[in-house]
N, C-alpha and C positions, 0 to 999 in steps of 0.2 A: 504494500500500500504506500502511495506517495505521501510524504509529510512535507508539504510545501505551502508557502504563503505567497502566492504570486503577486508581485508588485508591478502594476502597469504604469507607475509614475516615476520610475527610476530616472528616466531621462529628464523629465520636467523637474524632478527634485534636484538633480545635478545642476540644471540651469539656474534654479532659484538659489542654490547654495553659492554658485559662482557669482551671481548677482550680488550676494551679500558679502562676498569676499571670504566665504567660509571654506572653500575647497582646499586652501592651504593651511587651514587650522589643524591643530592636533588636539587630542584629548584622550581620556582613558577609555579604551575599547579594544577588546580582543587581543590585548597584549601588544598592539601596534605602538611603536615608540620611535621618535625621530633618530635615525641612525645614519642616514645617507643623504647626500644631496643628489645632484644629477649624475654624478660619476658612479653609476651602478652597473653591475654585471648580472644579467638574468639568464639562468639556464633554461632552455626550452627543449624538452624531450618529447618527440612525437613518435607514434607507434609503428608506422609502416608506410610503404610506398605503393602498394597495390591499389589503394584508393588515391586517386590523383589529387584530391583536395589538399592534402597536407603539404606537399611540395609546391603546388600551384597557388594556393590561397593562404592557408593558415600561417606558415612560416613567414613569407614576405610581408603579409599584412601586419602580423605581430611585430616584426622587426621595425617596420616603418613607423608604427605607432609608438614604440619605445623610444625611437630616435626623436620623434616629435615631442613626446612628453618630457624628454630630458635635454632638450636643446642640442641634440646630436652628440651628447656626452655619454649616453648609456650604451652598453654593449650587450648583444644577445649571443650567448654561447649555445649553438644549436647542434642537436644530434638526433638522428632517426634510427630506430631499432630494427627496421626491416622485419617486423613481426616476430622478433626473437626476444623473449622475455629475459634470458640470461644476458644477452647483449645490452638490453636496456638497463639491467641492474649494474653492469660494469660502467655504462655511460653515466649513470646517476652517481655511483661511487666516485668516479673521476671528478664530477662536478663538486661533490662534497669535499674531496681532497683539494680541489682548486679554490675552494672557499668562495664560490659564487654567492651573491647576496640573497637570491631567492630562486627557487626552482618552480617552473611551470611544467606540470607532468601530465601527459596523455598516456596512460598505462597500457602496455601490451597485455599484461595479466594483472588485474586490479588487486588480486589477493597476494600473489607472489611478491609484488613490489612493496608490500607493507613494511617489511624489515628495513628496507632502504629509506622509506619515509621516516621511520623511527630514528635511523642514523642521522638523517638530515636535521631532525628536531634536536637531537642530542648535540649536534654541531652548531645549533643556533640559526639554522637556515630554514626559513618558512617554505612550505610547499603548497602551491596552488594546484588543485586537480583541474585539469582541462579536458572537457568533452566527455571523459570517462571518470567515474567516481572511484578513485583509488582508495584502498583501505589504509589504515594507519592514521596518525595524528596530523591530518592536513589542515591548513589554515582557512581555505576557502575553496569553492567549487564553482566553475562556470561551464554551463552546457546548455543544451536545449531540453525542453520537456519531453523526455524520451518515451514515456508511456503515451503521451499525446501523439508523438510521431507514429507509433504503432496503431493508435486509434484512427488517425487520418488515413493510413494505408489500408486498414481493414474496411473502413467506411467507404473509401473510394472503390475498393474491389467489389463491395456489395452493390454500389451504384452502377458499376460497369456491368454487373450481372442482371441489371434491370430493376434495381430498387433494393429490396431486402434479401434477394437471392432465394434459392430453394434449398431446403434441408438436404435434398438428394444431390445437389450440385457438388461434385467432387473437386476439391482443390488440393494443391501441394503447397506446403509451407517450407520455404527455404530461409531459415533463420540464420543469424550471424554466429560468430565464434563463441563457444561456451566459456572462454576465458574473459570475455568482454562483458562487464555488467550492463552496459547499454543494450546489448543484444537481448538480454533477459527482459529488459523493460520494453523494448520494441515488441518482443514476442507477447508479453503480457497485455500490452495495449491492443495489439491486433486480435488476440484471442477474445478480448472483452467484446469485440464487435462480431467476430466470426464464429465462435464455437457453438452457438445455438442457432446459427442461420444457415450454415452449410455443413457438408461432410468433409472433414479433414482426412483425406485418404492416406497421405504420407506427410511426415514432418521430419526435417533434418536440422541439426545444429552444425553449421558449416565451418570446418576447421580453418582458422586464420582469415576468414572472410574471402578466401581465394576463389575467383571466378571458375578456375579449372576444377576445384572441388565441388562447386555448385553444379557445374556441367555434369560431372560424374554422378552426383546424387540424382540429378534430374533424369539422366539416362536410365538409372535404376528404377526411378518412379514410373517412367514411361513403360518400361518392360513389364512392371507389375500391374499397372492400372490400365494401360493402353492410351495412346496419344489422344484418340478421339473421345475418351471418357474424362479428360481433364478440362474442367470448366474454367479454371483460372489458377494463377500461381501467385502466392504471396512471396515476394522476394524482398528481403530486408534492406538491400541497397542496390545501386545501379550496376556495380561491377558483377555481382552475382546474377542480376537479371540478364546481363549479357551472356553469361554461361548457360543460363536456363534456355535462352533463345537459341543458342548454338545447338543444344541437345534436341530441342524441338525441331529445328530445321533438319538435323541429321536423321530424325525419325520421319521425315517427309511432310511435316506440317508447313503449310504455306500461309495460312491465316492464323495469326497468333491469338491465343486466348488472352484475356486481360492479365497483365503482369505488372506488379508494383515495383517500386524502387525507392531510392533515397540518395541524396547528396547532389542531385542535379549536375552530374558529370556531363561533360560535353557529349560523349557517346550516348549517354542516356537521353539527353535532350533531343539529339538527332533521331534516336530510335522512336521517341514519342512523336516526332513530326512525321516519321514514316508510318506510324501506326503499329509498330512492332511491340512497343512498350506502352502501357496505358498511362502511367503516371510516375512521378517521382515526388520526393518531399524536398522542397527547397528550404534550406537552412541558411540564414544570412551569416556566412563565414566572416565577412568584415565586422559585423556586430559582435560575434563571439570572440574573434581574435583581438579586436581593439579593446573590448571590455576586459579581457584577460590581461592585456598589457596595463590597462588603467588600474586594475586590482593589484597586480604585482608591484607596480611602482608606488601606489598609495601605501601598500603594506610595508615595504622596506623603507619608505621615507617617513613613516609614522604619521601619515595623514589619516587619522582615525575617522573623522567625520566623513571624508570621501569614501574610505573603505566601507564604512557602514552603509552609506547610501547606495553603493554599488553591489552590496551583498545582503539585501534585505529579505531574501527568501531563506528557507531553511530546509535541509535534507538530512537523511540518516544514511550512514553506511553500515556494513556489518560490524564495524569496530567502533564507530563514533556516532554521536547523536547531535542534532541541532547544529550542523555545519553551516556557516554562513555561505550563501550561494546566490547566484543569479541564473534564472532559467529563461532562455531566449525563445520567443514564439517561432512557429514553423508554418509553412504554407504548402498546400497540395499543389504541385506543379503539373499542369496538363497542357495540351496543345493550345487551349484557349487563352492561357495567361502567361505564356513564355515572354511576350513582349513587356508585360507589366512587372515581371519578377527579375529573372536573370539578366535580361537585356537592360531594363530600367536601372537596375542596381550596378551595372557596369561589370558584371561577372563575365559576360560574353558580349561581343559585338555580333550583329546580324551576319557580318561577313565571316565570323568564326563558325557560326552555326550553318548558314546556308551556302555551303560550298557546293561545287558542281553536282555531286551525287544527290544532294538534298534540295537543289534549287526548285524543282518542280513541286515537291511536297511543301516547301516553304511558301511558294506562291499560292498554293491551294489553301494554306493555313493563314494567308494574309500577312505573312512575314516578309515584307519588302523594304 
């Protein structure tokens, strides 16, 4: 069960505080105390490269925001674990050894990393959990409302099936990695919409979120259920949706059933335009990455009022309760709102999306 208190006024609150000159104030809150000026080093640990968002959006946006907040004096020490929990542990231990000022952590394995989070705390280094809720004594958490992501995916799938769906409609669930706590929340949110409305014929927890693993799982599902008997596929993200579609095409399917996704990857957006993928979930990476940078800088600079304003939600992990957090809203991305979301937000240009193989489909969708 989610324990959150969603704040829809964080941005306006920040504006009001800025207008009062309060954002640079300090006070007693959460242990934040003035320790650094703009000369800060922030460790950023991201989990993998299979999902293109981390290298393409999260890291560069985060780095740019840190530089902006610190008048170009702050440094980001960046490492990507390539979906290897042991590698991420070594990277984090190196950052602790290097005495970075604060660590922003997107965990490969939220449970396994807890010991390293404890080591950082013992070394006096705050840890901000980013995108995935790591276990251990973290100082704050910034992510999207992950159960809502699953609910949006599940609801969209039912709408694609004609409303509420049919209990006899067979679907396949392609969930994310079992080591990722977000995957469990996506799954729970989707099930809250799907479990009483359709028949879940097969369900998989996909190792490391890898598209090739999703493809193998889907090939197995097709062999057991029959391609013509699969009414829809719940895929937790766009990368796996691509693997699902490859398996269906290999089985001779030419008209895809409704397939969900998440992350608004360029390939996923293009598949939506072609009609191969029904939807994705657009999550504003600029908002998440920039807010993470603001939280990290406020924490290490001891700006307690700003830190509190940015983390007015609360979440629980298996090891800690009432963790200060901010949960960012999400949007269902379909063919109808591509222009109003990823294009309007500057994630992609129309020229990125509507390359030669997709031009005709873009024209039909009104993307010109």
